[in-house]
N, C-alpha and C positions, 0 to 999 in steps of 0.2 A: 736681533732681526734675523728671522729665516734666512738659512743659506739661499734657498729657491730665490726670493726677492733680490739679494745681492747679486746673484748671478744675473738675473733679469735686468737690473737697473744697468750694470756694465756691458751687457750686449747692446742695450738700447742705446747707450752713449756712444758706444763704437760705430753702430748704424747710423746714427745722426752724423757723426764726424764723417764717415764714409759718402754718404749723400751730399754732405755740404762740399767735400772734396770734388765730386763729381759734377754739381750743378753749377759750382762757382764758375769756371770757364765759360759754360753757355750763356749766364747771366752777363760775363762781360764782353762777350762776342756780340750781344744784342745791342749793347751800347757805345760799341766801337764805331770809328770813323771808315769801315769797311763796307764790302757788299753784304755782309751779315748784319750789319746795324740797322737796328729800327728807329733808332733816335734821329733828330732833326740833321744832323751832318754825316749820317750813314746813306748808303744808297743802294739797301735792297729793294726799294721799290722800282728802282731802275731796272736791277736784276730780274725780278719780277714780271715786270712789264715787258722786257724783251724776251723773255721765257714764253710767256703766254700769247705773243706775236709770231712765235714760231722760230726765233733766234735759235740757234745752237749755243747757247751760252754756257759758259765754264767758269771756273775758278782755279788758279794756281797757286800752291803755295811753294813750289820748288825754286832754286835760283834760274837764272835765265839758260846759262849753259845746258839745263836740264830740260828746257822746254823745247817742242818741237816747232821748226821755222814754219810750219803751215798754218799756226795760230796766229791770230792778231791780239797783242797782249796789251789791255788797257790798264795803264799806270795813272791811279786818281790820287792827285794829292800825295805823290810819293814821298817817302819819309828822306830818300837819297837827295831830294832838291833841298831839304832844308839846310840852311846854312850853319847850323851848329851841330849838326849830326857828324860825330866822328868819322865812321864809316862810310858816309855818304859820299865822298869822291872815288872810293874804291867801288862801290856798288853801283854808282852812275858808269863809271869805265867799264863794268861787267855788262851793263845793259847795252852800251854803244857796241861791245864787241859782239854780242848777240845780234845786233841789227845788222852791223857789217857783214854777218855771215849767212845773211839772208832773211833774217827777221821783220815783221812789221810790228812797231809799237806807236801806240796812241798815248801821248802822255798830256794829260790835263792837269794843268798847273793851280796854284792857290797863292796867296796874298805874301806868302813868304819863300816861294819857289826860288832858288838860285837857278836860271837857266844856264849860266855858263859851265855848270857842270856836265851839261849834255853839249858844250861846244856853241849855243846859241848866244851871241851877244846881242840881246835885243832886252831892253826896259819894257816894263808895261805901265799902263796909266790905268786910272779908275774912270769909270763912267758915272754917268748921273743916277737918276732913279730908275731908269729903263733903257734898253739896249735894242737896236734892230739888227739882227744877223741875217747876212744874204751871202751869197756866194754859188759856185758852180755846184757843191754837192748838196744844198738845199733846194727844195722844189719850190719854196717861196720864201718871201721875207717872214722871217721869225722874229715876233715881238716876245723880249724876255724882259718880263718887270723886275728886275732884280737890282736893288740899289748896290752900287760898288763893284759891279761887275768888271773884271780885269779885261784889259786889251792890250795885244803889243803896239808900241810906238812904230816900229818898222819891222819887216822882214829880213832875213839875211838875202844877201846878192844871189845864191845858189837855190832859194826856196821858192816853191811856187804857192802862193795865197791861193786858199781855198774857201774861205770864210772871212768876211769883214763884218766890223762893228763900226757903222757910220763910214767915215774914210780911213780907217785904220784895221789892220790885219788881226782878226782872231783866231785863224787857226792857218797852218801852213805845212806844206810838205816838205821834207828834205830829203835827197837821195843819199845814202850812206852805203858805200859800197854795194854788196847786192841786196840790201834791205831798204827799208823807208822809216823814217820817224816823221810822225805826226805830232806838231805841236800845238795844244790847244791853251790860250792863255789862261782860261778860268774854268774849271770843272764844276762849279757851285751847281750850275743848273740841273744837275743829275742828282743832287742831295735830295734826301725825302722831303725836306722843308720847301723846297723848290720845285718840285718836278710837275706839281699839279698847277703852277702859276705861267699864265700865258701860253706861249709855243715850247715851251722847256721838253716836254716830251717829245713833241716832233722833231726837233733839235738832235735829240737823243738818237731817235730812229733815223735820221738823216744820216750821223754819224757810223751807225751800225751797219746801215744799207751800202754806203759808199766802201768802207772797208772789210767788211765781214764780221760774223758772229764774233763778238767779243769774250775773249778770256780775262777777267778780271783778275789782277795780280793782287796776293795776299803776302806774298813775301815781302815786298817793300814795305809793309807794315809791321814787320817783326814776326810774322807768322809762318811756322814750319810746317815739313809734310805731317799728313795724319799718321799719328803713332797710337798703338791701341792701349787702353787702360791698364792692361796687366803689363805690357812691355815697360810703358812708364812707371808702374809702382816697383816691377822687379829693378828697375835700375837707380831707383830712390832710397833716400833711407826712411821711408814710409813703410817699407816691406815688413819689418819686425813688427811695428805696432798692428799693421793690417792681419798679419797670420795670427797674432795673438787674439785679435777680434773675431776672425773667423773661427779659430778654436774655441774662443768661449762661446760664440753662437751655437757651435755644434753641440758642445756639452750642455747647454741651456736646453736644446732640442731634444736631446737624448734624454735629459732629467725629465723633462715634460713628457716623453714618450709620443710626440704627436707632432707632425708638420703643421705649418699655419695654413690655414684652409681659405682659399680665394673664394670671394663670393661677388655676384653680379647684381647690379642693382637694377632690377627691371624697370624699375620707376624712371630711371634717365634715359629720356627717349629723345636725343636732340634730332632736330630736322637734318637730314641728308643734304649734302651741297648739290647745287642744280646748275644746269645751263642757263637758267632762266634769270637767277640771282647773279650767277658770273657776268652776263650780259648786261644787266642793268647797272652793277657797280662799272663795268668798263666804259658803257654808254655815259655814264655822269662824267668819269675822268676826261674821256675824248671830247664830251662837248664842251669842256672849257678851253679846249685848244683853239676855238674860232676859225678852224678852216677843214670844215667836215669831208671836202672832196680829197685831201690830201692825206688826212688820217685814215679815210676809206680804202685808200690806194695802197698805204702801209698795210694795214690790216689785211687786206685781201692778199698781198703780196706773200705775207707771214703765213697765211692760211694755205695756199697753194703749195709753198715750199713745205710745210708740215703734211700736208695731202700726199704729195709726191714720196716723200720720203716713207709713209706708210705705205703706200699702193707698190713702190718699187724700190724696196730697201736696199737692195744688192744692183740696181741700174741706174745709170744716169738717163734721163729723156727730157726732151724739150719741154718749153711750156706748151708750145702749139701742139705736141703730141698729148699731152695731159688734158687741154681744152677739148680735143676730139673725142677721147674718151668719156668725159663728164658730160659732153652735149648728148653721147649716145645711152646716157644713163636715162630710162624713162621713169624712174622712181622719184627723180629731181622734181620739185614743185616748181610751178611759174614763177613764184615770187624769188626762189632761190636763182632758179636760170636767169632771171633778169638782171639780178646784182653780179651772180658770179660768171655766167657765159656770155651775156650781152654787154658787159663792162660800163652798165649805167652808173651814174655818180650819184651820191645823195649831195643835195643842193643845202639843206638844212638840217639841224641839229637831229630833231625828229625822224626825219628820213635816215640819218646815220644810224640810230639804235635799230630802226626797222630792218635796215639792210644787214646789219651785224647779226640779229637775230635769225633772219632769214638763211644766212649763212652758216651760222653757228648749227643750226636745226639739220644740216645734211652731213654732221659728223656720225650720226649714229646709223647711218644707211651703208648697206652693204655694196661698195661700189666693184 
């Protein structure tokens, strides 16, 4: 067999191996039960929805001691509440220490969550096929058609119940030192498989509006801080075969005396994303919520927050001052002014889509 073919085959195999090492973590993340997960029990849809509504959503891969107290950290079915995790008690203690130092943590539990690790001596019970969630942080009664959604049997004496499911607590707030712990009995309503059912997406927005933009914690799911691929390879046993592979590839290129040429397929002309397609898809999701007025208020609030950050990135101004400036903008259409300035509320799903379209059309103007 010619030497050129042997070198080419070895180089190709090494490249395939490297590509597999590089792509494998991304594939596993997509199937994980995290804010990266696109499977049924991931919650990337919740992350993306809050981002589109204008919330300053983030992720954290750091342990609590390295997280700023100014952020509201969401722990969704965290591993440290699982009763059989060896390091669970130590990690829960670290979270409690961060809260007492001034942090705000929203902990959404699951069927196996051991709340005693956070000092909460409250058992949970299972609901039937549907739950009605209400309370002081919900703008209206939220119908959650999820079978088996958990709720607390009772709240601690020093806690304040903020959401109820039937006659029992669904979420409560506990003051710990200088911080707050918000315990939510079941976070299943934010999973991808459930977010589009009933008022699940509205309940998600209620929580985010009440306690500030969430930072979804991934440290409690075993993820570490981002490390570059080069640093990972240098610290691993793979550095030698990778170096050999790179050397073989360079030798192959030198032997051929040419570099691989990149070509563009002019025929591949995919349609560009548009505001129209975004609004249509957003409208379909919102129309399933069954409460056009509440959805529109949440959307409008997020739009104004995003617009305020764009117009005044280094200044804090009130909503009243922002509205005065918008009202003086003569380029704003009458339809946009009706929904954005005059505070009209849609009463039907069709009006909701029209209102969102009108406001979205204002994004491209120079205010």
